[in-house]
C-alpha positions in Angstrom: -187.2 166.6 25.5 -189.0 166.8 22.2 -186.8 169.7 21.1 -183.6 167.8 22.1 -184.7 164.8 20.1 -185.3 166.9 17.1 -182.0 168.7 17.5 -180.2 165.4 17.7 -181.9 164.1 14.6 -180.9 167.3 12.7 -177.3 166.9 13.9 -177.2 163.3 12.6 -178.7 164.4 9.3 -176.1 167.1 9.0 -173.3 164.7 9.9 -174.5 162.3 7.2 -174.7 165.2 4.6 -171.2 166.3 5.5 -169.9 162.8 5.0 -171.6 162.6 1.6 -170.1 166.1 0.7 -166.6 164.9 1.7 -166.9 161.8 -0.4 -168.0 164.0 -3.4 -165.1 166.4 -2.8 -162.6 163.5 -2.7 -163.7 162.4 -6.2 -164.0 165.9 -7.7 -161.1 167.5 -9.6 -160.7 171.1 -10.6 -158.1 172.5 -13.0 -156.1 175.7 -12.5 -154.0 177.3 -15.3 -151.7 180.1 -15.9 -149.6 181.6 -18.8 -152.5 181.3 -21.2 -152.8 177.5 -20.5 -149.1 176.8 -20.7 -149.1 175.5 -17.2 -152.1 173.5 -16.0 -152.6 171.5 -12.8 -155.4 169.5 -11.2 -156.4 169.4 -7.6 -158.9 167.1 -5.8 -161.6 168.6 -3.6 -159.2 168.5 -0.6 -156.6 170.6 -2.5 -154.2 167.7 -3.1 -152.2 168.1 -6.4 -153.3 165.3 -8.8 -151.6 166.3 -12.0 -149.4 168.9 -13.7 -149.0 169.7 -17.4 -146.3 172.0 -18.6 -146.0 173.2 -22.2 -142.6 171.9 -23.5 -141.7 175.4 -24.8 -141.3 176.4 -21.1 -138.5 173.9 -20.5 -135.8 176.4 -21.5 -133.3 176.7 -18.6 -133.4 180.4 -19.0 -137.1 180.4 -18.3 -137.1 178.3 -15.1 -138.0 181.3 -12.8 -141.0 182.1 -15.0 -142.0 178.5 -15.0 -141.9 178.3 -11.3 -144.0 181.5 -11.0 -146.5 180.1 -13.5 -146.8 176.8 -11.5 -147.5 178.8 -8.3 -150.1 180.9 -10.1 -151.8 177.8 -11.6 -151.9 176.2 -8.1 -153.4 179.3 -6.6 -156.0 179.4 -9.3 -157.0 175.7 -8.7 -156.9 176.1 -5.0 -159.3 179.1 -5.2 -161.7 176.9 -7.2 -161.4 174.1 -4.7 -162.3 176.5 -1.9 -165.3 177.9 -3.8 -166.5 174.3 -4.5 -166.1 173.3 -0.9 -168.0 176.4 0.2 -170.9 175.6 -2.2 -171.0 172.0 -1.0 -170.9 173.1 2.6 -173.9 175.4 2.0 -175.8 172.4 0.5 -174.8 170.2 3.4 -175.8 172.7 6.1 -179.0 173.8 4.4 -177.8 177.4 4.3 -177.0 177.4 8.0 -174.4 180.1 8.6 -171.3 178.9 10.3 -169.1 181.1 12.5 -166.7 183.4 10.6 -163.4 181.8 9.9 -164.7 178.2 10.3 -163.9 176.5 7.1 -164.9 172.9 6.7 -163.7 170.3 5.7 -160.2 171.7 5.9 
């Protein structure tokens, strides 16, 4: 019974740490960019798009396909940063405990 009580306490502590981590991720923003900074966007720690900045030089109707590609590239850049941040926060919250492969929290 002693081990079970200790395990339950550890589970509660981990749950508390994960809630704190999620709160930090909700308020954290990362920026992704492409085209030498001509397209920049911001995502929160959940990967939600929070802002988009496009250099006015790209507004040429003949360049719309390139603009769309740059937006996608900037989003991928920011999303990769969000995933790295979430992974680092998860390592902190779990105290380095390895999670099963493919299990990605909080998403």
